[in-house]
C-alpha positions as CSV (number, residue, x, y, z in Angstrom):
1,M,132.3,126.5,144.2
2,L,133.9,123.5,146.6
3,G,131.0,121.6,145.3
4,C,132.0,122.4,141.6
5,W,135.5,121.2,142.7
6,F,134.0,118.0,144.2
7,S,131.6,117.2,141.4
8,R,134.7,117.7,138.8
9,T,136.7,115.4,140.8
10,R,134.3,112.8,140.3
11,E,133.8,113.0,137.5
12,V,137.5,112.6,136.5
13,Q,137.6,109.7,138.5
14,K,134.7,108.2,137.0
15,A,136.0,109.1,133.1
16,V,139.5,107.5,134.6
17,K,138.0,104.3,135.5
18,I,136.1,103.8,132.5
19,K,139.0,104.2,130.2
20,K,141.2,101.9,132.8
21,K,138.1,99.3,131.5
22,L,138.2,99.5,128.2
23,K,141.5,99.4,127.9
24,R,141.6,96.0,129.9
25,K,138.9,95.0,127.5
26,Y,140.4,96.4,124.0
27,H,143.8,94.6,125.3
28,K,141.9,91.0,125.7
29,F,140.6,91.8,121.9
30,F,143.7,92.4,120.2
31,H,145.8,89.3,122.1
32,R,145.7,87.3,119.3
33,P,148.7,85.2,117.1
34,P,150.8,87.5,115.5
35,P,149.9,88.2,112.0
36,G,150.6,85.2,109.6
37,S,150.5,82.6,112.0
38,S,149.2,79.6,111.0
39,P,145.4,79.2,111.7
40,G,144.4,77.3,115.3
41,T,147.3,79.0,116.8
42,I,147.1,79.1,120.8
43,V,147.4,82.1,122.8
44,A,147.2,81.4,126.5
45,P,144.1,84.2,127.7
46,V,144.9,87.2,129.6
47,D,145.0,86.6,133.3
48,P,143.6,83.2,133.4
49,N,141.6,82.1,136.8
50,P,143.0,79.0,138.3
51,T,141.2,75.8,136.7
52,R,138.4,72.9,137.8
53,L,137.0,70.4,136.1
54,L,133.5,69.2,136.7
55,I,131.9,66.4,135.6
56,L,128.5,65.1,136.1
57,S,127.2,62.0,134.2
58,Y,123.2,61.1,134.5
59,D,120.2,59.8,133.6
60,A,116.7,59.3,134.6
61,E,117.8,57.3,138.1
62,T,120.8,57.8,138.6
63,V,123.5,61.1,138.7
64,D,127.3,60.4,139.5
65,P,129.1,64.1,140.4
66,H,133.0,64.1,140.5
67,E,135.8,66.7,140.4
68,T,139.0,66.4,138.7
69,L,141.4,68.5,138.7
70,H,144.6,67.1,137.3
71,H,144.3,65.0,133.8
72,A,141.8,64.8,130.8
73,K,143.5,62.0,128.8
74,G,141.4,58.6,128.5
75,L,138.3,60.3,129.6
76,K,136.4,60.0,127.0
77,K,136.8,56.1,127.1
78,T,135.6,56.0,130.9
79,L,132.3,57.6,130.0
80,D,129.2,55.4,129.6
81,S,127.5,55.4,126.1
82,G,124.3,55.3,127.8
83,R,124.2,58.3,129.5
84,I,124.6,62.0,129.2
85,H,127.8,63.7,130.4
86,W,128.0,67.4,131.4
87,I,131.7,68.5,131.6
88,S,132.1,71.5,133.0
89,L,135.7,73.6,132.9
90,I,136.2,76.5,135.3
91,G,138.9,78.9,135.3
92,M,141.3,78.5,131.9
93,Q,144.5,78.8,133.9
94,N,145.9,75.4,133.4
95,L,146.3,75.5,129.3
96,D,147.6,71.9,129.6
97,L,144.5,70.3,130.8
98,I,142.5,72.2,128.8
99,Q,143.9,71.5,125.4
100,D,144.0,67.7,126.5
101,L,140.6,67.8,127.6
102,L,139.4,69.1,123.7
103,S,141.8,67.1,122.1
104,E,139.8,64.2,124.0
105,F,136.9,64.6,122.5
106,G,137.9,65.2,118.5
107,I,137.7,69.6,119.1
108,H,139.0,71.1,115.7
109,R,142.1,73.7,116.7
110,L,140.1,76.6,115.3
111,T,137.5,76.1,117.9
112,V,140.1,75.6,120.5
113,E,141.5,78.8,119.4
114,D,138.5,80.9,119.7
115,I,137.4,79.0,123.2
116,L,140.8,80.2,124.7
117,N,140.1,83.8,122.6
118,Q,137.5,84.8,125.4
119,Y,136.0,87.3,123.0
120,Q,133.8,85.9,120.9
121,R,130.0,87.2,119.7
122,P,127.5,85.2,120.5
123,K,127.1,82.2,117.9
124,V,126.5,78.8,116.8
125,E,129.4,76.4,114.2
126,Y,128.6,73.1,112.6
127,F,131.1,70.3,112.7
128,E,131.2,66.8,112.3
129,E,131.2,65.5,115.5
130,Y,129.9,68.5,117.5
131,T,128.1,72.0,117.4
132,Y,130.0,74.7,118.8
133,I,127.8,77.8,120.9
134,T,129.1,80.5,122.2
135,V,127.1,82.7,124.6
136,H,127.3,85.9,127.1
137,V,126.7,86.2,130.7
138,P,125.1,89.8,131.1
139,Q,127.7,91.7,134.0
140,A,126.2,94.4,135.3
141,D,129.1,96.8,136.1
142,A,131.8,95.2,133.6
143,D,131.9,93.1,130.7
144,S,130.1,90.4,129.8
145,D,131.6,86.6,130.8
146,V,131.8,84.3,127.5
147,I,131.0,80.6,127.8
148,S,131.5,78.0,125.4
149,I,129.4,75.1,124.6
150,L,130.2,72.0,122.6
151,L,127.8,69.6,122.2
152,G,128.7,66.2,121.4
153,E,127.2,63.0,120.4
154,N,126.0,62.0,124.3
155,F,128.2,65.0,126.0
156,V,127.8,68.7,127.1
157,I,131.1,70.5,127.6
158,T,131.1,73.9,129.1
159,L,134.0,76.4,129.6
160,Q,134.8,79.7,130.7
161,D,137.0,81.5,132.4
162,N,134.7,83.5,135.5
163,P,135.3,81.6,138.5
164,N,131.5,82.3,139.1
165,D,129.5,79.1,138.8
166,Y,126.4,80.5,136.8
167,L,125.0,77.3,135.8
168,E,124.8,75.8,139.5
169,A,121.3,75.8,139.5
170,I,121.2,73.6,136.6
171,R,123.3,71.3,138.3
172,N,120.9,71.3,141.0
173,R,117.9,70.2,139.2
174,I,119.6,67.6,137.8
175,Q,120.8,66.0,141.0
176,K,117.8,66.8,142.7
177,K,115.8,65.3,140.1
178,I,113.9,68.7,139.9
179,G,112.1,69.4,136.6
180,Q,112.2,66.9,133.9
181,I,115.9,67.5,132.8
182,R,116.7,64.3,134.0
183,N,114.1,62.6,131.5
184,R,115.4,64.2,128.4
185,D,118.4,63.8,125.7
186,H,121.9,66.1,126.2
187,T,119.9,68.8,123.7
188,Y,117.9,69.6,126.6
189,L,120.7,70.2,128.9
190,C,122.4,72.9,126.4
191,Y,118.8,74.4,125.9
192,A,118.5,74.8,129.8
193,I,122.3,76.4,129.8
194,I,121.3,78.7,127.4
195,D,117.9,79.8,129.0
196,V,119.7,80.4,132.1
197,V,122.0,83.1,130.3
198,I,119.0,84.6,128.6
199,D,117.0,84.8,132.1
200,L,120.3,86.5,133.7
201,Y,119.3,89.6,131.3
202,F,116.0,90.4,133.1
203,P,117.3,90.9,136.3
204,L,120.0,93.3,134.5
205,T,117.4,94.8,132.5
206,E,115.6,95.9,135.9
207,A,118.7,97.4,137.0
208,Y,119.1,99.4,134.0
209,A,115.5,101.0,134.2
210,Q,116.1,101.7,137.8
211,R,119.5,103.1,137.2
212,I,118.0,105.3,135.0
213,E,114.7,106.6,136.4
214,A,117.0,107.6,139.7
215,T,119.4,109.1,137.3
216,E,115.9,111.1,135.5
217,T,114.5,112.3,139.3
218,N,117.9,113.1,140.1
219,I,118.6,115.5,137.5
220,L,114.9,116.8,137.6
221,T,114.5,117.3,141.0
222,G,118.4,118.7,141.5
223,L,118.4,116.7,144.8
224,K,121.4,114.6,143.9
225,P,124.4,115.9,141.4
226,V,124.5,113.7,137.8
227,A,127.4,113.8,136.1
228,I,127.0,113.9,132.5
229,V,129.7,110.9,132.2
230,D,127.4,108.9,134.3
231,I,124.5,109.2,132.2
232,F,126.8,108.0,129.1
233,N,128.3,105.3,130.7
234,M,125.0,104.0,131.6
235,R,123.6,104.4,127.9
236,S,126.8,102.5,126.8
237,R,126.2,99.6,128.7
238,V,122.6,99.6,127.4
239,N,124.2,99.6,123.6
240,S,126.1,96.7,124.7
241,S,123.2,94.6,126.2
242,H,121.4,95.4,123.2
243,R,123.9,94.4,121.0
244,I,125.2,91.3,122.1
245,L,121.3,89.8,123.2
246,W,120.8,90.4,119.4
247,T,123.1,88.3,118.3
248,H,121.8,85.8,121.0
249,N,118.2,86.0,119.4
250,Q,120.0,85.3,115.9
251,M,122.1,82.6,117.2
252,I,118.7,81.0,118.9
253,S,117.1,81.4,115.4
254,Q,119.8,79.6,113.8
255,L,119.7,76.6,116.2
256,I,115.9,76.6,115.3
257,H,115.8,76.6,111.7
258,D,119.3,75.4,110.5
259,P,118.9,72.2,108.4
260,E,122.0,70.9,110.6
261,T,120.6,71.7,114.1
262,P,121.6,69.2,116.5
263,F,118.5,69.8,118.4
264,A,115.2,67.9,118.3
265,E,112.2,68.7,117.0
266,E,110.3,68.3,120.3
267,S,113.4,70.7,121.6
268,F,112.2,73.7,119.6
269,V,109.4,74.5,121.7
270,Y,111.6,75.3,124.3
271,L,114.0,77.5,121.9
272,R,111.5,78.9,120.6
273,D,110.0,80.2,124.4
274,C,114.0,81.2,124.8
275,F,113.8,83.3,121.4
276,D,110.7,85.1,122.9
277,H,112.4,85.7,126.2
278,T,115.3,87.6,124.1
279,M,112.6,89.7,122.1
280,Q,111.0,90.6,125.1
281,I,114.5,92.2,126.5
282,L,115.4,93.6,122.9
283,E,112.3,95.7,123.0
284,F,112.6,96.6,126.5
285,L,116.0,97.6,125.9
286,E,115.4,99.5,122.9
287,N,113.1,101.7,125.0
288,L,116.2,101.9,127.6
289,K,118.1,103.2,124.9
290,E,116.1,106.0,124.0
291,N,115.4,107.1,127.5
292,A,119.2,107.3,128.0
293,R,119.4,109.7,125.0
294,T,116.8,111.8,126.1
295,L,118.5,111.9,129.7
296,I,121.3,113.5,128.3
297,D,119.5,116.0,125.9
298,L,117.7,116.6,129.2
299,H,120.7,117.1,131.5
300,L,121.8,119.5,128.9
301,S,118.7,121.5,128.0
302,L,118.4,122.0,132.1
303,Q,122.2,123.1,132.8
304,G,121.5,125.4,130.1
305,H,118.4,126.8,131.8
306,R,119.7,126.9,134.9
307,S,123.0,129.0,133.4
308,N,120.2,131.3,131.7
309,E,118.6,131.6,135.7
310,I,121.7,132.5,136.9
311,M,122.7,135.1,134.4
312,K,119.0,136.3,134.3
313,F,119.4,137.0,137.7
314,L,122.7,139.0,137.6
315,T,121.2,141.3,135.1
316,I,118.3,141.9,136.9
317,I,120.1,143.1,139.7
318,T,123.0,145.0,137.1
319,A,119.5,147.0,136.1
320,T,118.2,147.4,138.9
321,F,120.8,149.2,140.2
322,I,121.6,151.1,136.9
323,P,119.5,154.3,138.0
324,M,121.0,153.8,141.7
325,T,124.6,154.2,140.6
326,F,123.5,157.1,138.2
327,I,121.9,159.3,140.8
328,S,124.7,158.7,143.5
329,G,127.1,159.4,140.5
330,L,125.2,162.3,140.1
331,Y,125.7,164.0,143.1
332,G,129.4,162.8,143.7
333,M,130.5,165.2,141.1
334,N,132.7,167.9,142.1
335,F,131.1,171.3,140.8
336,N,131.1,175.2,141.9
337,T,129.1,175.2,145.0
338,S,128.8,179.0,145.3
339,S,127.1,179.0,141.7
340,P,123.2,178.8,141.8
341,Y,122.8,176.7,138.7
342,N,124.9,173.8,140.4
343,M,123.3,171.4,142.8
344,P,121.0,173.9,145.2
345,E,120.2,170.5,147.0
346,L,123.5,169.7,148.4
347,H,123.0,172.4,150.5
348,W,119.9,171.7,151.5
349,K,119.2,169.7,154.9
350,Y,117.2,166.9,153.2
351,G,119.2,166.6,150.8
352,Y,120.8,162.9,151.8
353,P,117.2,161.4,152.4
354,F,115.9,162.9,149.4
355,A,119.0,161.2,147.4
356,I,118.3,157.9,149.3
357,G,114.7,158.1,148.3
358,M,115.3,159.0,144.7
359,M,117.4,155.5,144.9
360,A,115.1,153.5,146.6
361,L,112.2,154.5,144.2
362,A,114.1,153.7,141.1
363,A,115.2,150.4,142.3
364,L,111.1,150.1,143.3
365,S,110.5,151.3,140.0
366,M,112.3,148.9,138.1
367,L,111.3,145.6,140.0
368,T,107.8,146.4,139.7
369,Y,108.4,146.7,135.8
370,F,110.4,143.4,135.8
371,Y,108.0,141.5,138.1
372,S,105.0,143.5,135.3
373,R,106.6,141.6,132.5
374,K,106.9,138.2,134.5
375,W,110.9,138.8,134.6
376,I,110.9,137.9,138.0
377,A,108.2,135.4,138.4
378,N,108.4,132.0,139.5
379,Q,107.8,129.9,136.9
380,S,110.1,127.3,136.7
381,V,110.0,124.9,134.1
382,L,111.3,121.7,136.7
383,P,108.1,119.6,138.4
384,T,108.0,119.6,141.6
385,Y,108.3,116.7,144.0
386,D,105.8,115.3,147.0
387,K,107.6,113.3,149.8
388,D,106.5,110.1,148.1
389,D,108.2,111.4,145.2
390,R,104.9,112.3,143.4
391,V,104.7,114.7,140.6
392,V,102.5,117.5,142.1
């Protein structure tokens, strides 16, 4: 009884935690300009992080990294047109710096509004001076983080609110001249950013698979209690990742096939490889979605089976005691003992052992009958596991 209470308490706590996450998620989604506002109205992000502005200018021979926190006015004029410039803004707290940066590169007001919204689906939009791309970085136990990419003539601007530098590996490749990124154009840098984001879905998908497998084992063995809210939460995460990755798949396909694409034809082979990665992960996530749905059915079926087993056990106990109760009730009736027709064995010296024997014989007969019908045989529908977690 105490274990059930603790299990129920854990389920309630997890449900409250999920509700708070959904509340924050919906709060961000509905954090928009009032109805009737002019297009491109700027609204400050919700709970933004401190702003850092990293600039990495490079060519095949040299690379110049530096960081500024103060201003972005006049930045474009200082950039050498013969080099590639990666401007990375992390944290959306300094709204003036963000607006100055985007204004410096002629970014449209509608794009600025989308960047600051931080609740955009993966997409690509073409403008005269730049291409706007949105990607989602997956998170295991939180909503995905949005990275906005602005691809211009010789520059790439990335903007994100999360302080985690997901693209640090690309920065290291540029600074240490690893691979061919220093010898490629700026569209290859944009591809590398998209590729890193897509590759982050592989470990996330593996974590989902391990979690579903562990949950299935716990359900079948009963070694660890499983809350139904955990399974629903898991299924929701898998569905969300599948939905977001599908939009990435469509976005990459658009970059390959659109006549307006800024990517050179020699870059299509890399984009197609990235597209293939999304297809692999999507197929695996589709299987995980089905497995998660199956886990819910399995959990409910086994809960019903265990309830039926308990009811069957109680029914057998009750049925076994019915004849014993009848015998004890029969000999407990207060009839006139002087009558020769009223229970002469009450005065018999073996009357009590005789009554007990009749009760034992009745119980044994009932149990033998139940066993012959295999109602009390060990016929569990659950598999057994050895110490190495192999099904026996």
